[in-house]
MARBA-3410 file (N, C-alpha, C, O; in Angstrom, 1 decimal):
275
59.9,117.4,28.4,60.6,117.6,26.7,62.1,117.9,27.2,62.7,118.6,28.0 ~ 62.7,116.7,25.8,63.8,117.1,25.8,65.1,118.5,25.8,65.0,119.5,25.0 ~ 65.8,118.3,26.5,66.9,120.0,26.5,67.7,119.9,25.5,68.5,119.1,25.9 ~ 67.9,120.1,24.5,69.4,120.5,23.6,70.6,120.2,23.9,71.0,119.9,25.0 ~ 71.0,120.4,23.1,72.8,120.2,23.4,73.2,121.4,23.6,73.9,121.7,24.5
72.7,122.5,22.6,73.2,123.4,23.0,72.3,124.6,24.4,72.7,125.7,24.7 ~ 71.7,124.4,24.8,70.4,125.1,25.9,71.4,124.6,27.1,71.8,125.3,27.9 ~ 71.6,123.1,27.0,72.4,122.0,28.5,73.8,122.4,28.0,74.7,121.9,28.7 ~ 74.3,123.3,26.9,75.9,124.2,27.1,75.3,125.5,27.8,75.9,125.9,28.8 ~ 74.4,126.0,27.6,74.4,127.3,28.2,74.1,127.7,29.7,74.3,128.7,30.4
73.2,126.4,29.8,73.2,126.3,32.1,74.1,125.7,32.2,74.1,125.4,33.4 ~ 75.3,125.1,31.8,76.4,124.4,32.3,76.7,126.3,32.3,76.4,127.3,33.1 ~ 77.1,126.2,31.6,78.0,127.8,31.5,77.8,129.3,32.2,78.5,130.3,32.2 ~ 76.7,129.0,32.6,75.7,130.1,33.4,76.4,129.6,34.6,77.5,130.1,34.8 ~ 76.0,128.5,35.8,76.4,127.2,36.8,78.0,127.6,36.6,78.6,127.7,37.7
78.5,127.8,35.6,79.9,127.7,35.8,80.7,129.6,36.3,81.8,130.0,36.7 ~ 79.7,130.1,35.9,80.4,131.6,36.2,79.7,132.3,37.6,80.1,133.2,38.3 ~ 78.4,131.1,37.7,78.0,131.4,39.2,78.2,130.9,40.4,77.5,131.0,41.4 ~ 79.3,130.2,40.0,80.6,129.4,41.2,81.1,130.2,40.7,80.8,131.3,41.2 ~ 82.2,130.3,39.7,83.2,131.0,40.4,83.0,132.5,40.6,84.0,133.2,40.7
81.5,133.2,40.7,81.5,134.5,41.2,81.4,134.2,42.5,82.4,134.8,43.0 ~ 80.5,133.3,43.6,80.7,133.4,44.6,81.8,132.4,45.1,81.3,132.0,46.2 ~ 82.8,131.9,44.8,83.8,131.8,44.9,84.7,133.0,45.2,85.7,132.9,45.9 ~ 84.6,133.7,44.9,85.5,134.7,44.2,85.0,135.9,45.4,85.9,136.6,45.9 ~ 83.4,135.9,45.8,82.7,136.9,46.7,83.7,137.0,48.0,83.9,138.2,48.3
84.4,136.0,48.8,85.1,136.6,49.9,86.1,136.9,49.9,86.5,137.5,50.8 ~ 87.2,136.5,48.4,88.5,136.7,48.5,87.8,138.5,48.6,88.4,139.1,49.6 ~ 87.0,139.0,48.0,87.1,140.2,47.6,86.4,141.0,48.7,86.8,142.2,48.8 ~ 85.4,140.6,49.7,85.1,141.0,50.7,86.4,140.6,51.8,86.2,140.9,53.0 ~ 87.4,140.2,51.6,88.0,140.0,52.7,89.5,140.9,52.2,90.7,140.8,52.6
89.0,141.8,51.3,90.5,142.7,50.9,90.9,143.5,52.3,90.5,143.1,53.4 ~ 91.8,145.0,51.9,92.4,145.8,53.3,91.9,145.7,54.5,91.2,144.7,54.3 ~ 91.7,145.9,55.5,91.1,146.3,56.4,91.9,147.1,57.5,93.1,146.9,57.6 ~ 91.3,147.9,58.1,91.9,148.8,59.0,92.2,147.6,60.1,91.5,146.6,60.1 ~ 93.6,147.9,61.1,93.6,146.9,61.7,94.3,148.1,63.3,95.4,148.6,63.6
93.5,148.0,63.7,93.9,149.1,64.9,95.9,148.7,65.3,96.5,147.6,65.4 ~ 96.5,150.3,65.6,97.7,149.8,66.0,97.7,149.3,67.6,96.8,149.4,68.4 ~ 99.2,148.6,67.7,99.0,147.7,69.0,99.2,148.8,69.9,99.7,149.9,69.8 ~ 98.6,147.9,71.1,98.4,148.8,72.5,99.9,149.5,72.9,100.9,148.9,72.3 ~ 100.1,150.3,73.6,101.9,150.5,73.6,101.5,149.6,75.2,100.4,149.2,75.8
103.0,149.4,75.4,103.2,148.9,77.0,103.1,149.6,77.8,103.6,150.6,77.4 ~ 102.6,149.8,79.3,102.7,150.4,80.3,103.4,150.1,81.2,103.3,149.1,81.9 ~ 104.1,150.9,81.3,105.4,150.4,82.7,105.1,151.1,84.0,105.2,152.3,84.1 ~ 104.8,150.4,85.1,104.0,151.0,86.4,105.8,150.5,87.4,106.3,149.4,87.5 ~ 106.0,152.0,87.7,107.4,152.3,88.8,106.6,152.5,90.1,105.6,153.2,90.1
107.0,152.1,90.9,106.6,152.7,92.5,107.8,153.5,93.4,109.1,153.3,93.5 ~ 106.9,154.2,94.0,108.4,154.9,95.1,108.7,154.5,95.7,108.7,153.3,95.6 ~ 109.6,155.5,97.1,109.8,154.4,98.5,108.4,154.3,99.2,107.3,154.7,99.0 ~ 109.1,153.3,100.3,107.9,152.6,101.3,106.6,152.1,100.4,105.5,152.3,100.9 ~ 106.7,151.7,99.4,106.1,151.1,98.6,106.9,150.0,97.7,108.1,150.1,97.5
106.1,148.9,97.1,106.5,148.0,95.9,105.4,148.3,94.9,104.4,149.1,95.0 ~ 105.9,147.3,93.9,105.2,147.4,92.7,103.8,146.7,92.8,103.0,146.8,91.9 ~ 103.5,145.8,94.4,102.4,145.4,94.6,101.0,146.5,94.6,99.8,146.3,94.6 ~ 101.7,147.7,94.5,100.6,148.7,94.8,100.0,149.0,93.7,99.0,149.8,93.6 ~ 100.8,148.2,92.8,99.9,148.7,91.4,98.8,147.9,91.0,98.0,148.0,90.1
98.9,146.4,92.3,97.7,145.9,91.8,96.7,145.6,90.8,96.7,144.9,89.9 ~ 95.5,146.5,91.4,94.4,146.4,91.0,94.8,147.8,89.3,94.1,147.6,88.2 ~ 95.6,148.7,89.4,95.8,149.1,88.3,96.0,148.0,86.9,95.5,148.2,85.8 ~ 96.9,146.8,87.3,97.6,146.2,86.5,96.4,145.6,85.7,96.1,145.6,84.5 ~ 95.5,144.9,87.0,94.6,143.9,86.4,93.5,145.0,85.2,93.3,145.0,84.0
93.1,145.7,85.9,91.9,147.1,85.0,93.3,147.0,83.7,92.8,147.0,82.6 ~ 94.4,147.0,83.6,94.9,147.3,82.6,94.9,146.1,81.0,94.8,146.1,79.8 ~ 95.0,145.2,82.1,95.7,143.7,81.6,94.3,143.6,81.1,94.5,143.7,79.9 ~ 92.7,143.6,81.3,91.7,143.5,81.3,91.3,144.1,79.6,90.5,143.6,78.8 ~ 92.0,145.5,79.4,91.7,146.5,78.5,92.8,145.8,77.3,92.6,146.2,76.1
93.8,145.0,77.4,94.4,144.4,76.3,95.6,145.0,76.4,96.3,144.8,75.5 ~ 96.2,145.9,77.5,97.4,146.3,77.6,98.7,145.5,78.2,98.4,144.7,79.1 ~ 100.2,145.7,77.7,100.7,144.5,77.9,101.3,145.7,79.1,101.2,146.9,78.9 ~ 101.9,145.2,80.1,102.3,145.6,81.8,102.9,145.0,82.0,102.7,143.8,81.9 ~ 104.8,146.2,82.8,105.3,145.5,83.2,105.5,146.2,84.8,105.3,147.4,84.6
105.8,146.0,86.0,106.1,146.3,87.1,107.4,146.4,87.5,107.5,145.4,88.3 ~ 108.2,146.8,87.4,110.0,146.5,87.8,109.9,146.8,89.2,109.0,147.3,89.8 ~ 110.9,146.4,89.6,111.2,146.5,91.1,112.3,148.3,91.1,113.2,148.6,90.3 ~ 111.9,148.8,91.8,112.4,150.4,91.8,113.4,150.0,93.1,112.9,149.8,94.2 ~ 114.7,150.0,92.9,116.2,149.3,93.7,116.4,150.1,94.5,117.1,149.7,95.4
116.0,151.9,94.6,115.7,152.6,95.9,117.0,153.3,96.1,116.9,154.4,96.8 ~ 118.1,153.0,95.5,119.5,153.2,96.3,120.0,154.5,95.8,121.0,155.1,96.2 ~ 119.1,155.0,94.7,119.9,156.6,94.1,119.2,156.7,93.3,118.6,155.7,92.8 ~ 118.7,158.7,93.0,118.6,158.9,91.8,119.1,158.5,90.4,118.5,158.1,89.5 ~ 120.9,158.9,90.5,121.2,158.3,88.9,120.6,156.5,89.0,119.5,156.2,88.4
121.5,155.4,90.0,121.5,154.4,89.8,120.0,154.2,89.5,119.8,153.5,88.5 ~ 119.3,154.5,89.9,117.8,153.9,89.9,116.9,154.7,88.6,115.8,154.4,88.3 ~ 117.6,155.5,88.0,117.3,156.2,86.5,117.9,155.3,85.6,117.4,154.8,84.5 ~ 119.4,155.1,86.2,119.9,154.2,84.9,119.1,152.6,84.8,118.9,151.9,83.7 ~ 118.7,152.3,85.8,119.0,150.4,86.1,117.1,150.5,84.8,116.8,149.9,83.7
116.3,151.6,85.6,114.8,151.6,84.5,115.4,152.1,83.1,115.3,151.3,82.1 ~ 115.9,153.0,82.9,116.5,152.8,81.4,116.8,151.8,81.0,116.4,151.5,79.8 ~ 117.5,150.9,81.7,118.0,149.8,80.4,116.9,149.2,80.6,116.3,148.7,79.6 ~ 116.3,149.0,82.3,114.7,147.7,81.2,113.8,148.9,80.1,112.9,148.4,79.5 ~ 114.0,150.0,79.8,113.0,150.4,78.9,113.5,150.1,77.6,112.8,149.7,76.6
115.0,150.5,77.7,115.4,149.8,76.6,115.6,148.4,75.2,116.1,148.1,74.1 ~ 114.4,147.5,76.7,114.8,146.1,75.8,113.2,146.1,75.6,112.9,145.0,75.3 ~ 112.3,146.9,75.6,110.7,146.9,75.7,110.6,147.5,73.8,110.9,148.6,73.6 ~ 110.2,146.5,72.5,110.3,147.4,71.9,108.8,147.6,71.4,107.8,146.8,71.6 ~ 108.7,148.9,70.4,107.3,149.3,70.5,107.0,150.7,71.7,107.8,151.0,72.6
106.2,151.1,71.6,105.5,152.8,72.1,106.0,152.1,73.8,106.2,150.9,74.0 ~ 106.1,152.9,74.5,105.8,152.7,75.9,104.9,153.9,77.0,105.5,154.9,77.1 ~ 104.1,153.9,77.4,103.6,154.6,78.4,104.1,154.1,80.1,103.8,153.2,80.8 ~ 105.4,155.7,80.3,105.6,155.3,81.8,105.1,155.8,82.7,104.9,157.0,82.6 ~ 104.7,155.3,83.7,103.9,156.0,84.6,104.6,155.6,86.1,104.7,154.4,86.6
105.1,156.9,86.9,105.1,157.2,88.5,104.5,157.3,89.0,103.6,158.0,88.6 ~ 104.7,156.7,90.4,104.1,157.1,91.7,104.8,157.6,92.5,105.8,157.0,92.0 ~ 105.5,158.6,93.9,105.8,159.2,94.2,107.3,159.7,94.1,107.5,160.8,93.7 ~ 108.3,158.9,94.4,110.0,159.1,94.2,109.6,158.6,92.5,109.9,159.2,91.5 ~ 108.8,157.2,92.5,109.5,156.9,91.1,109.1,157.9,90.0,109.2,157.6,88.8
108.4,159.4,90.4,108.3,160.4,89.6,109.6,160.8,89.2,109.9,161.2,88.1 ~ 110.3,160.7,90.1,111.9,161.2,89.2,112.4,160.5,88.4,113.1,160.8,87.4 ~ 112.0,159.4,88.9,113.0,157.9,88.0,112.6,158.1,86.5,113.3,158.1,85.5 ~ 111.2,158.2,86.7,111.1,158.4,85.5,110.8,159.2,84.3,110.4,159.0,83.2 ~ 111.4,160.8,85.2,111.4,162.0,84.7,112.9,161.7,84.1,113.1,162.0,82.9
113.8,161.1,84.8,115.4,160.6,84.5,115.4,159.7,83.4,115.8,160.1,82.3 ~ 115.1,158.7,83.6,115.1,157.6,82.7,114.3,157.6,81.1,114.6,156.8,80.2 ~ 113.3,158.5,80.9,113.2,158.4,79.5,113.5,159.7,79.0,112.8,160.4,78.3 ~ 114.5,159.8,79.2,115.2,161.1,78.6,115.9,160.6,77.4,116.7,159.6,77.4 ~ 115.7,161.3,76.5,116.4,160.3,75.2,116.2,159.4,74.5,116.8,159.2,73.5
114.8,158.2,75.3,114.5,157.0,74.6,112.8,157.5,73.9,111.8,157.7,74.5 ~ 113.2,157.5,72.0,112.2,157.8,71.6,110.9,157.0,71.6,109.9,157.5,71.0 ~ 110.8,155.4,72.5,110.1,154.9,72.0,108.8,155.7,73.4,107.6,156.0,73.3 ~ 109.5,155.7,74.2,108.2,156.2,75.5,107.6,158.0,74.7,108.0,159.0,74.3 ~ 106.5,157.3,75.1,105.2,158.2,74.3,104.7,159.3,74.5,104.3,160.3,73.9
105.0,158.6,76.3,103.6,159.9,77.4,104.1,159.5,78.9,104.2,158.3,79.2 ~ 104.2,160.1,79.6,104.9,160.3,81.1,103.4,160.2,81.7,102.4,160.8,81.2 ~ 103.1,159.3,83.3,101.9,159.7,83.9,102.5,159.7,85.5,102.8,158.8,86.2 ~ 102.6,160.7,85.7,102.5,161.3,87.6,101.2,160.6,88.2,100.0,160.9,87.8 ~ 101.5,159.6,89.3,100.3,160.3,90.1,100.8,159.9,91.3,101.3,158.9,91.6
100.5,161.4,92.1,100.7,161.8,93.3,102.4,162.1,93.5,102.9,162.0,94.7 ~ 103.2,162.5,92.4,104.6,161.9,92.1,104.8,163.0,92.1,104.0,163.9,91.8 ~ 106.5,163.1,92.5,107.7,163.8,91.6,107.5,164.2,90.6,106.9,163.4,90.0 ~ 107.7,165.5,89.7,108.1,165.8,88.5,109.1,166.8,88.6,108.9,168.0,88.1 ~ 110.4,166.6,89.0,111.0,167.5,89.0,111.9,168.4,88.1,112.3,167.7,87.2
112.3,169.4,88.0,112.8,169.9,86.8,114.3,169.8,87.3,114.6,169.5,88.5 ~ 115.3,170.0,86.2,116.9,169.7,86.2,117.6,170.3,87.3,118.0,171.4,87.1 ~ 117.8,169.7,88.8,118.6,170.2,89.8,118.0,169.9,91.2,118.5,169.9,92.4 ~ 116.8,169.8,90.7,115.6,170.0,91.8,115.9,168.4,92.7,116.0,167.3,92.3 ~ 115.8,168.8,93.8,115.8,167.3,94.8,114.6,167.5,95.0,114.0,168.5,94.6
114.0,166.1,95.9,112.8,165.8,96.7,112.7,166.0,97.6,111.5,166.1,98.0 ~ 113.8,166.2,98.7,113.7,167.7,99.8,113.1,169.2,99.2,112.2,169.8,99.8 ~ 113.4,169.4,98.6,113.5,170.8,97.8,112.1,170.5,97.4,111.5,171.4,97.9 ~ 111.3,169.7,96.7,110.3,170.2,95.9,109.0,169.6,97.4,107.9,170.2,97.6 ~ 109.6,168.4,98.0,108.3,168.7,99.2,108.1,169.5,100.3,107.2,169.4,101.0
109.3,170.5,100.3,109.0,171.5,101.6,109.0,172.7,100.6,109.6,173.7,101.0 ~ 108.5,172.7,99.2,108.3,173.9,98.5,107.0,174.3,98.8,106.7,175.4,98.2 ~ 106.0,174.0,99.5,104.7,174.4,100.0,103.8,173.6,101.4,103.5,172.4,101.6 ~ 103.7,174.5,102.1,103.3,173.7,103.3,102.5,172.3,103.5,101.8,172.1,102.5 ~ 102.5,171.3,104.4,101.7,170.6,104.4,101.9,169.1,104.9,101.4,168.4,105.8
103.3,168.8,103.7,104.2,167.6,104.6,103.9,166.9,105.6,104.0,167.6,106.6 ~ 103.7,165.5,105.8,103.7,165.5,107.4,105.2,165.0,107.3,105.9,165.4,108.3 ~ 106.1,164.3,106.2,107.2,163.8,106.0,108.2,163.9,106.5,109.1,163.6,105.7 ~ 108.7,164.2,107.6,109.6,165.2,108.7,110.6,164.3,109.0,110.1,163.2,108.9 ~ 111.7,164.3,109.2,112.7,163.8,109.5,112.2,162.8,111.2,112.4,161.6,111.3
111.8,163.6,112.1,110.9,162.8,112.8,109.7,162.0,112.2,108.8,162.7,112.6 ~ 109.4,161.4,111.7,108.5,160.3,110.9,109.4,159.0,110.8,109.0,157.9,111.3 ~ 110.7,159.1,110.2,111.6,158.3,109.7,112.5,157.7,110.9,113.0,158.3,111.8 ~ 112.3,156.2,110.5,113.4,155.5,111.6,114.5,155.5,110.7,114.1,155.4,109.5 ~ 115.5,155.5,110.9,116.7,155.7,109.8,117.6,154.2,110.6,118.0,154.2,111.8
117.6,153.2,109.6,118.4,151.7,109.8,119.6,151.9,108.9,119.4,152.2,107.7 ~ 121.1,151.7,109.5,122.2,151.4,108.9,122.1,150.8,107.9,120.9,150.4,107.9 ~ 122.9,150.4,106.9,123.1,149.4,105.8,124.6,149.5,105.1,124.8,150.7,104.7 ~ 125.7,148.8,104.9,127.0,148.6,104.5,127.0,149.3,103.1,125.9,149.6,103.2 ~ 127.3,149.8,102.2,127.6,150.0,101.2,129.1,148.9,100.3,129.8,148.1,101.0
129.2,149.0,99.4,129.9,147.9,98.9,131.5,148.6,99.1,132.5,148.0,99.6 ~ 131.6,149.7,98.8,133.2,150.7,99.2,133.3,150.6,100.7,134.0,151.5,101.1 ~ 132.9,149.8,101.8,133.0,149.7,102.5,132.1,151.0,103.9,131.8,150.7,105.1 ~ 131.8,152.1,103.4,131.0,152.7,104.0,129.9,152.7,104.1,129.4,152.0,103.2 ~ 128.8,153.2,105.1,127.8,153.2,105.5,127.2,154.1,105.2,127.6,155.2,105.3
125.6,153.4,104.5,124.8,154.6,104.2,123.2,154.1,105.3,123.3,153.2,106.2 ~ 122.1,155.0,105.0,120.9,154.8,105.5,119.9,154.6,105.1,119.8,155.3,104.1 ~ 118.5,153.6,105.4,117.7,153.3,104.9,116.5,154.1,105.6,116.6,154.0,106.8 ~ 115.5,154.8,105.2,114.5,155.3,105.6,112.9,154.5,105.5,112.4,154.3,104.4 ~ 112.6,154.2,106.2,111.2,154.1,106.8,110.4,154.5,107.8,110.7,154.5,108.9
109.1,154.8,107.2,108.0,155.7,108.0,108.0,154.7,109.2,108.1,153.5,109.3 ~ 107.6,155.8,110.3,107.7,155.1,111.2,105.8,154.3,111.5,104.7,154.7,111.3 ~ 106.4,153.1,112.1,104.5,152.5,111.7,103.5,153.0,112.3,102.4,153.1,111.8 ~ 103.7,153.5,113.7,102.8,154.5,114.0,101.9,155.8,112.9,100.7,156.1,112.9 ~ 102.6,156.1,112.5,102.6,157.3,110.9,101.8,157.3,110.3,100.9,158.0,110.1
102.2,155.8,109.8,102.4,155.4,108.6,100.9,155.8,107.7,100.9,156.3,106.5 ~ 99.7,155.6,108.5,98.8,155.4,107.6,98.3,157.3,107.6,97.7,157.8,106.6 ~ 98.7,157.9,108.5,98.6,159.4,108.3,99.0,160.0,107.3,98.2,160.4,106.4 ~ 100.8,160.0,107.2,101.2,160.0,106.4,101.3,159.6,104.8,101.6,160.2,103.8 ~ 100.9,158.2,105.1,101.0,157.3,103.7,99.6,157.2,103.1,99.4,157.5,101.9
98.5,156.9,104.0,97.8,156.2,103.0,96.1,155.6,104.0,95.5,154.5,104.1 ~ 95.8,157.3,104.5,94.9,157.7,105.3,93.6,157.1,104.7,92.8,157.0,105.6 ~ 93.2,156.6,103.5,92.0,156.0,103.0,92.0,154.7,103.1,91.0,154.1,103.1 ~ 92.8,154.2,103.2,92.7,152.7,103.4,92.3,151.8,104.6,92.2,152.4,105.6 ~ 92.1,150.9,104.6,91.6,150.8,106.0,92.9,150.4,107.1,94.1,150.0,106.8
92.3,150.6,108.4,93.5,150.2,108.9,94.7,148.5,109.2,95.9,148.3,109.5 ~ 93.4,147.8,108.7,94.6,146.5,108.5,95.3,146.6,107.3,96.5,146.3,107.3 ~ 94.5,147.1,105.8,95.5,146.8,104.9,96.7,147.4,105.2,97.7,147.0,104.7 ~ 96.6,148.7,106.2,97.5,149.6,106.2,98.5,149.3,107.4,99.6,149.8,107.6 ~ 97.9,148.4,108.0,99.6,147.7,109.2,100.3,146.5,108.4,101.3,146.0,108.9
99.7,146.2,107.2,100.5,145.0,106.7,101.3,146.0,105.6,102.5,145.9,105.8 ~ 101.0,146.9,104.6,102.2,148.2,104.5,102.9,148.4,105.1,104.0,148.0,104.6 ~ 102.9,149.1,106.2,103.9,149.5,107.1,104.7,148.5,107.3,105.9,148.7,107.2 ~ 104.3,147.3,107.7,105.6,146.1,108.0,106.4,146.1,107.3,107.6,146.2,107.7 ~ 105.8,145.8,105.8,106.1,145.4,104.4,106.7,146.4,103.5,106.8,146.2,102.3
107.1,147.6,104.3,107.5,148.4,103.3,108.5,148.6,102.8,109.3,148.8,103.6 ~ 109.0,148.6,101.6,110.4,149.0,101.1,111.1,150.6,100.9,110.9,151.5,100.2 ~ 111.9,150.3,101.9,112.9,151.9,102.4,113.9,152.4,100.8,114.7,151.9,100.1 ~ 113.3,153.4,100.8,114.7,154.5,100.3,116.2,154.6,101.4,116.3,154.5,102.6 ~ 117.0,154.8,100.6,118.7,155.4,100.6,117.6,157.1,100.9,116.6,157.6,100.3
118.5,157.4,102.3,117.7,158.4,102.8,118.8,159.8,101.6,118.3,160.9,101.4 ~ 119.8,159.5,101.3,120.7,160.5,100.8,119.7,160.5,99.1,120.0,161.4,98.3 ~ 119.0,159.8,98.9,118.4,160.1,97.7,117.4,161.7,97.9,117.1,162.5,96.9 ~ 117.0,162.0,99.4,115.9,162.6,99.2,117.0,164.3,98.6,116.4,165.3,98.5 ~ 118.4,164.3,98.4,119.4,165.7,98.7,119.9,165.3,97.2,120.7,166.3,96.9
119.9,164.7,96.3,120.4,164.3,94.7,119.7,164.6,94.1,118.5,164.2,94.1 ~ 120.3,166.0,93.3,119.7,166.4,92.2,119.3,165.3,91.0,120.0,164.3,90.7 ~ 118.0,165.8,90.5,117.2,165.2,89.0,118.2,165.7,88.3,119.0,166.6,88.6 ~ 118.2,164.9,86.6,118.6,165.7,85.6,117.4,166.0,84.6,116.2,165.9,84.7 ~ 118.3,166.3,83.3,117.4,166.4,82.2,116.1,166.5,82.4,116.0,165.3,82.9
115.2,166.8,82.5,113.6,166.4,82.1,113.1,165.5,81.1,113.2,165.8,80.0 ~ 112.5,164.5,81.4,111.6,163.9,79.8,110.5,164.9,79.8,110.1,165.4,78.7 ~ 110.1,165.2,80.6,108.4,165.9,80.6,108.7,167.4,79.5,107.8,168.0,78.9 ~ 110.1,167.9,79.4,110.3,168.6,78.2,110.1,168.3,76.9,110.0,169.2,76.1 ~ 110.0,167.0,76.3,110.0,166.8,75.0,108.6,165.6,75.2,108.3,165.0,74.2
108.3,165.5,75.8,107.4,164.1,76.0,106.1,164.5,77.2,106.3,164.7,78.4 ~ 104.8,164.5,76.3,103.5,164.8,76.6,103.4,164.2,78.4,104.3,163.7,78.9 ~ 102.4,164.5,79.0,102.7,164.3,80.1,101.4,164.5,80.8,100.8,165.6,80.5 ~ 100.5,163.1,81.9,99.5,163.6,82.5,99.9,163.6,83.7,101.0,163.1,84.1 ~ 98.6,164.3,84.5,99.0,164.0,86.0,97.5,164.0,86.9,96.4,164.5,86.7
98.5,162.9,88.1,96.8,162.9,88.7,97.3,162.9,90.0,98.1,162.3,90.7 ~ 96.1,164.1,90.3,96.6,165.1,91.4,96.2,164.8,92.7,95.5,165.8,93.0 ~ 96.2,163.7,94.2,96.0,163.5,95.4,95.8,164.5,96.0,96.7,165.2,96.4 ~ 94.2,165.1,96.3,93.7,166.5,96.6,94.3,166.1,98.9,94.7,167.0,99.6 ~ 94.0,164.8,99.3,94.4,164.8,100.5,95.5,163.9,100.6,95.0,162.9,101.2
96.8,163.8,100.4,98.4,163.8,100.4,98.5,164.7,101.0,98.4,165.9,100.8 ~ 99.1,163.7,102.5,100.3,164.5,103.2,101.8,164.1,103.1,102.7,164.5,103.8 ~ 101.8,163.5,102.3,103.3,163.6,101.9,103.9,164.5,100.7,104.7,165.4,100.7 ~ 103.2,163.9,99.7,103.3,165.7,98.5,102.2,166.2,98.9,101.1,165.6,99.0 ~ 102.5,167.7,99.1,101.1,168.4,99.0,100.5,168.5,97.8,101.1,168.3,96.7
99.2,168.7,97.9,97.9,168.9,96.7,99.1,170.0,95.8,99.5,169.7,94.7 ~ 99.5,171.3,96.6,99.8,172.8,95.9,101.1,172.1,95.3,101.3,172.4,94.1 ~ 101.7,171.7,95.7,102.9,171.3,95.0,102.9,170.0,93.7,103.7,169.7,92.9 ~ 102.0,169.6,93.9,101.6,168.7,92.8,101.0,169.8,91.6,101.6,170.5,90.8 ~ 100.3,169.9,91.7,99.5,171.2,90.9,100.6,172.1,90.3,100.5,172.3,89.1
101.8,172.7,91.1,102.9,173.5,90.5,104.1,172.8,89.5,104.9,173.4,88.7 ~ 103.8,171.1,89.9,104.6,170.2,89.3,103.7,170.0,87.6,104.2,170.3,86.5 ~ 102.6,169.5,88.0,101.7,169.1,87.0,101.8,170.9,86.2,102.2,170.7,85.0 ~ 101.6,171.9,86.4,101.3,173.2,85.5,102.5,173.3,85.1,102.6,173.9,84.1 ~ 103.8,173.0,85.8,105.0,173.7,85.3,105.5,172.4,84.1,106.3,172.8,83.2
105.3,171.2,84.1,104.9,170.1,82.7,104.6,170.5,81.9,105.3,170.5,80.8 ~ 102.9,171.1,82.2,102.2,171.1,81.0,101.2,170.2,81.2,100.4,170.3,80.3 ~ 100.9,169.3,82.0,100.2,168.1,81.8,99.1,168.3,81.9,98.6,169.3,82.4 ~ 98.4,167.3,81.4,96.7,167.4,81.6,96.7,166.4,82.6,97.5,165.5,82.9 ~ 95.3,167.2,83.1,95.5,167.0,84.7,94.2,166.6,85.7,93.1,167.1,85.6
94.5,166.2,86.0,92.9,165.4,86.9,93.2,165.4,88.4,94.3,165.4,89.0 ~ 92.2,165.3,89.0,92.3,165.4,90.7,91.4,164.4,91.0,90.4,163.9,90.5 ~ 92.2,164.0,92.6,90.7,163.0,93.3,90.8,163.0,94.3,92.0,163.2,94.7 ~ 89.9,162.9,95.2,90.3,162.5,96.4,90.8,161.5,96.5,90.4,160.4,96.0 ~ 92.0,161.7,97.4,92.7,160.4,97.7,94.3,160.7,98.2,95.1,161.3,97.6
94.3,160.0,100.0,95.8,159.8,100.0,97.4,160.1,98.9,97.5,160.6,97.8 ~ 98.4,159.7,99.6,99.0,159.6,99.0,99.1,158.2,97.9,99.9,158.5,97.0 ~ 98.5,156.9,97.9,98.8,156.4,96.8,96.9,155.7,96.1,96.2,154.8,95.9 ~ 97.0,156.7,96.0,96.2,157.0,95.0,95.6,155.6,94.0,94.5,155.1,93.8 ~ 97.0,155.3,93.6,96.6,154.5,92.7,95.7,153.5,93.6,94.6,153.4,93.2
96.1,152.9,94.6,95.0,151.6,95.7,93.9,152.0,95.9,92.9,151.3,95.8 ~ 93.7,153.7,96.2,92.7,154.0,97.0,91.9,154.2,95.6,90.8,153.6,95.6 ~ 92.0,154.8,94.6,91.0,155.5,93.5,92.0,154.7,92.4,93.1,155.2,92.0 ~ 91.4,153.5,92.0,92.4,152.7,90.6,91.7,152.9,89.6,92.2,152.8,88.5 ~ 90.5,153.1,89.8,89.7,153.3,88.5,90.2,154.9,87.7,90.6,154.9,86.5
90.2,155.9,88.3,90.8,157.4,88.1,92.3,156.8,87.6,92.6,157.4,86.6 ~ 93.0,156.2,88.0,94.3,156.1,88.1,94.2,155.1,86.9,95.3,155.2,86.3 ~ 93.6,154.4,86.3,93.6,153.6,85.1,93.0,154.5,83.9,93.6,154.3,82.9 ~ 91.9,155.4,83.7,91.4,156.1,83.2,92.6,156.8,82.3,92.8,156.8,81.1 ~ 93.2,157.4,83.6,94.0,158.5,83.4,95.4,157.8,82.0,95.5,158.1,80.8
96.1,156.8,82.7,96.9,155.9,82.1,96.2,155.4,80.5,96.8,155.7,79.5 ~ 95.3,154.8,80.5,94.8,154.9,78.8,94.2,156.2,78.6,93.9,156.0,77.4 ~ 93.8,157.2,78.7,93.4,158.6,78.0,95.5,158.7,77.4,95.7,158.9,76.2 ~ 96.3,158.5,78.1,97.4,158.8,78.0,98.0,157.7,76.9,99.0,157.9,76.3 ~ 97.2,156.5,76.8,98.1,156.1,75.8,97.0,156.1,74.7,97.5,156.0,73.5
95.9,156.1,74.7,95.2,156.6,73.1,96.0,157.9,72.7,96.6,158.0,71.6 ~ 96.0,158.9,73.6,97.1,159.6,72.8,98.3,159.1,72.2,98.7,159.6,71.1 ~ 98.9,158.2,72.9,100.3,158.4,72.3,100.4,157.5,71.0,101.4,157.3,70.3 ~ 98.9,156.8,71.1,98.9,155.9,69.4,98.5,156.3,69.0,98.0,155.5,68.2 ~ 97.9,158.1,68.6,97.4,158.7,67.1,98.2,158.7,66.7,98.3,159.2,65.5
END
């Protein structure tokens, strides 16, 4: 049956409206979407007798979770100069930062983060979290239990630019596992003892500056089996800083022997930092 001209016009108009609606549908559904905030950069700071490789497994886990990670070399030359060095690195990082320190690295992050608005969280992993004027030596001996005594160190002289001499401290290889890494395989610890990064012995008596944990939220991983910083000292520092705290059965190198717990705590700090 032949279709009238008016009927053909109506059908054509209906098709045009339908085509227009279909073409517009994707645009309508592609309206404003909530995009999650970018993940903060996690900066991992090692302490004495170690280097950034101690963060290797934590770094892998963080990177798998999409976190940008930076693990700079801590110079281990002095509290003020090490803190200034880290502060200069932090100033190059755009956006929020979660700053993590292990052992003496805790002193450095405590000083370096002060006054930096990009640092949103501090995470201490079996680390020193000093108040202003405190020293590593005083904190280490605040409660009984440390095995890092003067007798446990080999001191080796090195020249300073002004012609005087200072001393690097190494943990004696025979004592390294008991003091530093008792829950790692002996063969692994033997390599670590050989490759340890020494710290200038004077850092033990150098006072810390104004602590960043007074103004920045903090988290703390207590290593219960630590023979370098007694667990009682760690709990004291964490409590004083108002840190959210978890405890693990670990030696001083908790980030190596307990990488999952360490990473989980860092992620918890990162999530809180981006809320």
